[in-house]
Each structure stands twice: as C-alpha cells, then as structure tokens.
N, C-alpha and C positions, 0 to 999 in steps of 0.2 A: 247691350252696348257694344259698340265696335270701335276700332282704331285703325288709323292710317298706318300703313307699313313703314312709313319713314319718319314720321314726326309724332305720333300717338294721337293724332287728332281724329275726330270722327269719320268714318269711312262706311261704305255700303257692304262690307264682307261680314258674315256670320261669326260671331265669337262666342264660344261656349263660356259662360261665367255663372258662378254659383256664390260668390262673395265679392261684392264690390269693394273698391279701394277704401270706402268709408267703414266697412266691416258689416255692411247689410247684407242678409241672406236673401238671394233671389232664386227663383225657380227656372228651370229650363224643361221644354217639353220632352226632350229625347234623353237628357242626362239628369240624374238626381242622385244623391246620396244621403243616407241617414247616418249620422255620426252623433255617438254618445259624447257627453262633456268630457269624459276621461279621454276618449280618442282624439277629440279637438285640442285638449292640453297636451296630448303626446305629440301631435304634429306640430304645435307651438315650439314644444321642447326641442324636436328635431331641427327646426328652422333656426333656433337660436344657437344651438350647439354646433351646427354645421358652419354657420357664419363665423362663429368665434375661432374655430379651427382654421378657416380660410384667412381671417384676419391675422392670426398668429403666423401663419405660412408666409404672408406678404411681407410681415415685420421681419421674419427670420431671413428672407431673401434680400431684403434691404440692408441687412446687417452682415451680409456675406456668407451667411450659413446654408443657403440654398443655391444652386446655379441658376434656377428660373421657377416661376409659379405662373400657373394659369388660374386666376381668380373666378370664383363662381358668383361673385357679389351681384345680387339682383336676380339670380336664377334659382335660388334655393327652393321656390315653391314648385317649380318644374320637375326638380330632381327628386325633392321628398315626396311629392304627390305621386309621381310615376314609380319611384322605388318602393313605397309602400303598397303599391297596387300588385307587386310581384308575389307570387307563391314561392315557396322553397324549391320547386321543381323548375321554375322558370330560369332561364340563362340570360344574363345582361351582358352587352358588349358596349363598352364606353369608349370615349375619346380619351382626352387628358385632362378634362375639367369636371367629370362627374364625381366630385368629392361627396356630394349629397347621396348619390347612389350607392356609392361605396359605403357610406355610413349605414344605410338602410341594408345592406347586404352583410354587415358585421365585420368590415376590413378595419383593421386598427389604423387610425389617421396617421400615425407615425410611420407605417409602412408606405403611405402616399408620399411623405416628406423624403423618405429614403430614396425614392426614385429619383426625385428632384435634387437630392443632395449628392446623387452619384455614388451611393454605397450599395445599391442592389439593382436587380434587373426588373423589379416590380414589387417583390416583397410579399405577395401572397399566393396562395394556392388557388387558382380559378375553380378548380372542381370542388374546393372545400366551400366556397362562398358562392359559387354559381354566379361568378362575377369575373369577367375576363380581364386579363391585363390591360392597362392603358395603351391606346394605340395614338401614335404620334403622327403617321401618315394619314393624311386627311382623306377620310372617306373609306379607306380599305377595310375597316371593321365591319361594314355593312355587308359586304360579301361573306366574310367570316360568319356572321350572324345568319345570313340566308342558308348557308351549308350547314350550319348547326340546326337551323330549324327543319330543314328537309330530312336531317338525321332523325329528329324527333318525329317527324311524320312517318318515316319508314319503321321506327321502332313501335309506333302506336303508343307512345307515351302521351300522358295527360299533362301537356307542357307546352310552353311558347318560348320563342327568344324576343328580346327588345334589344334594339340598337339605337345608340345616341349619336347625333351628329348636328352640326351647325348649319346655318343658312348657307354660308360659303361653300360647305362640302356638296350641296345639291347641284353645284356647277361641275363637279367631279364625274368622269366616266364610271368610276366604280359604283357610285351611288346609284346611278340610272341603269347600270347593268343589274344591279342587286334588285331594283324595281322590277326589271323584266323577269329574272328568274323566280322571284317571289310570286309574281302574278301567274306565270303560266305553269307553275307546279303548285299553286294555291298553298303555299308554305305558311305555316302557323308563326307568323312574325309581326311585331309592331315596329314601325319605323318611327323613331321620336325625335323629330327635329326641333332642337331649341333655337328658334329664331330670335337671335338677340341684337338683330338691326345691322351688326357690323362684322363682316368677314375680315377680321384684322383692321384694315383702314378702309375697306370698300362697303359703302351702304348696300341696302337690300335692293334698291333699284337697279344696281349693277349685275344683281344675280338673276333677277327673274321680272318679266312684265305682268305677271299675275301673282295673286297669293299662292304661296308655296303648297299649301294643302290641296289645291286645286290640280296640281300636277298628277295627283294619284289617279284621278279619272282617265288620264291619257294612257296609263298603263293597265287600267282595269280593276282597280280595287279603290276602297273608299278613303277619303281624306277628310280630316276635321280640324278646325282651327280652335284652339282652346286659349283662354287667358293663362299665359304662363306664370303669371304673378299671384294666381289664385290656387292655393294648394288643394282646396276642395274640389275644383273643377278638374285639375290634373289627375287627381286621385280617380275621380268618377270616370272620366273619359278614358284613362289608361286601363282602368279595371275593366270596362266593358270591351275594349278593343283586344285585351288579352283573352278575355273570355271567349270572344268571337273567334279568336285564332285557335284556341284549344278546341273548340267545337267543330273545327273544319272549315270556318268561314273565310279562311284565307287571312291576307295582310291587311292592314291599315296603316295609313300615314297620319301621324298626329303632328300638326305644327303648334308648338307651344310659343306663343306670342309674347316674348318677354323682352329684357333689355340688359345688355352688359353695362353694368354701372361702374366698373372699373376698366382698367386696361385689358387689351388681349391677353398679354402676358406681362410680366414684370419688365420686360425689355421694351415695351411699347409706351408711347405717349399719346393718349386719345386727344390731348388738347390740340394736336396738330390737325386732325381732320374732323371734328365735331364741335358743335357749339354747346357752350355751357346751359343755355336755356333748355336745350333737349333733355340733358341729364336732369335738371331740376324738375321737370315736368314728370319724369319717371319716378322721381324720389317720392312723389305723391301717391304712387302705386305701389309702394314698398310691400313685399309679400309677408313680412313679418308684422308690420304695423296694422295690417288689415285684420289678421287673426287676432292680435291683441286687442284691437278695437271690438271685434266680435265677442270675445269672452267677456271684457268688461260691460259691454251693452246688454248681454244676456245674462250677467251675474254668474258666469261660470267659472271664474276665477277671481281671486282678490289679490291685493297688493303683496300680501305675504308669498303667494305662488310666484308672482313675476320676480320678486326679490330672490327667492329660492333658486329659479331658473338662472338668473344673472349670476348668482354665486356659483352655481355648478359650471356655468360657462367659463367662468374666470379660473376655477380650479382646473377645468379641462385644458384650458389655454396654458396654464403653467406646467402642467404635466406634460403636454405635447412638446413645449420648448425644451424642458428639462431632458425628455428621453431623445429628442432629436440631436442635441448637443452631445449626448453620451454615446450615441451611434458609432461604433468602431469603423475606421477606414478599412476597406477591403485589401487584401493581398493583391498586387497587380496581376498576377496570373489567374486570379479568381474568374476573370472575365471569359476564360476558355471553358469554365465549367458549365454543364447543362446546356451547351449548345445543340449537340445530338444525344439521342438516347443511347446510342452504341458507339464504341470506340471508332475514331474516324482518324485515318493516317494523315491526311492533309492538315486537319487541325492540330494533330500531335507535333507535326513538323513545324507549324506556325508558332505553336506554344514554345517549342524549344528554340526557335530563333529568337523570339521576344524574350525568353529567359537569359539567352546569350548576351543580347543587347543591354538589358537591365543590369547584367553582371559587369558591364564596363564602367558603371558609374561607381564613385567611391562608396564603399560599404556594400555594394551588391544589392541583391533583391531583399527587401525587409518584409 
C-alpha cells in the first residue's frame, strides 16, 4: 500500500508497511520482523504512555505552565519504532519534538517540560542517555550527528548515530551539507526524516518535487520510505539501517511517512492552512489503534491489559503534572553557568553587568 504525499491517497511510490491501519500483519520482501507477544505489548505501552505525556504537556501549556510545546501527536510510531531500534552504544540527535525517542532513551519526561517551562537548559546529560539535547535551529543537528558518526568511525566503535528532522528541514543547507559529508566519508549514520506533511504552514509539495527518500540517491546512499504510523515497520527499517551503518555500509535516509495531527507548536493554528478532511483521513491510520487492533485480533491481550495501560497512563499524567508544577524557578544568574567549560573573562564581565542591573530593582537579585 502506498500514499500520496499531500493528501494520503494512493500513489505509485513504495512504502514499507508491516501492519495495516486495520491491524492486519503483512509481509515485505526486504524488511520483516519477528516480535513476541510481550514485545508487541511493550510497544503498545510505549505508544500510549508517550501520547499521555504529550497530552499533559499541551494542557499545561494551555494553562500557562509552559511557554510553548511541540506536540508529537500522530508521530508516536515513528519515534517509538526508531527509538527502540537503537542500542545502548548508538547516539541520537533530536529536534525539539522527539519526546518518544527521549522516552526510549530513558529521559525523564519532566526534564523535557523543564526546557519548555524555562527552568533549565535541557535537563539531561546527553552522555548518560546517548541522547543529545533538543535542537531548536532547524536542521543544524544533522551536522552534529555526522560529526559524531565520523568520530565513531575513527574510534572503530561498534555504534552508529541517528538524527531526526522534519520534511521542512530538508530544504535547509545544513541538512544537504550533512548528506554530502556522510556520503563521501561513508559515515555510520541514519538520517530519520519524519515527513509529517507540513513544515509549520507549508505543505510537502513546497519542499520537494519528488518523494524525500529519493533524494538520497543523488548523494550516493540508499533511501527508503516507511509507513511512519506503523511501529513494526519503523522498528524493522531503522534496525536494518543502523545495522548497515555499524557494519561499514554508510548512511541511509529513512523517510517516515506520517502526519502531524496537532499543531506545529502550541502557538500555531493549523485550521488556517489545512482542511479538516485531511486530518480525519489520517485519524483512520492512528498508530496506537492499529497495534491495539492487532493485539485484539490475535488474542495477544485482553481488556484487562488495556485497562491497566490506561490506568498507568493516567497515573503518569498526574505525576508529570505534579512534578512540573513543583519545579523551582532558577536563579536569574544561573543562565551564565555551564556556558564554557573553563572560566571566561567576557562571560564574567557580562554576568557582573547583569547582576548590577538586577540589583537596581526593588529587592535586588532573589
């Protein structure tokens, strides 16, 4: 089954799919995966819990507790599937929307909220989780990831890097430069493009005249389009691409064909640039519902299991909200900490100037 890039209709481009929207298991000649019932249930749990965190974050922003939030609604399968394909040695480079990958790498969801609440600079140690800090500048993380991959290559380590970006980022110079470097140096990297159809308010046809995965051939490495709402396919394709990278076969571009069901961020109004019918069509391809249907049809889970997961998700939501609201405000001068590894005279001068400025207010620095 294949889909048109703009409206979800059938089109002549290959799409790797292992689980249909109706929850039917299908085969693919190049990609397959053998999952136990326990593994499928674990993937379903990941999908549900990550969506619950996302929903809580959106609610917190609407209530003034977060400055902004970039929702992953609809993209859970792309993130969980690719995230669970990573080994402990692999390094992931996210944008600002990879909350599902962060979950897979063991990052506390509250740390994600801290960044958008403005109380920390990221909230986690990238080296501890092999998950880089969120990158706001569109596409710049692709260069970081290629550099890291070239370091892996020179160290002779059995690892790879993966970098996430959206369809809009493919129009950025940084992304295309990273393709060149990765190709000519045969770097062990997977480029994971979540094509959610809309770069803020611009549709995919404003980014490319051809399917995005086909761009890879122009740079000299393979590209593949996967159903981004199919967690089985995303896991299988990413696992193979990472394996190829670790074995010295160079980069792969994965285009996860999915859909942003919510707004670009909570400051966006998608009703101004897309029609409701498009969203309704994609709701029928919901990544969570197809796994639920698969579990039901194959009698791999009962109602008690789904109720247990729903209860766990509700508890998680309450915990995330509580701990978010309890996060202390930072001291105003904390912004100068951890900018450089060593003392820096200019930074010290700027810090002193800012401290003097704050002291002019009633009560001084708190």
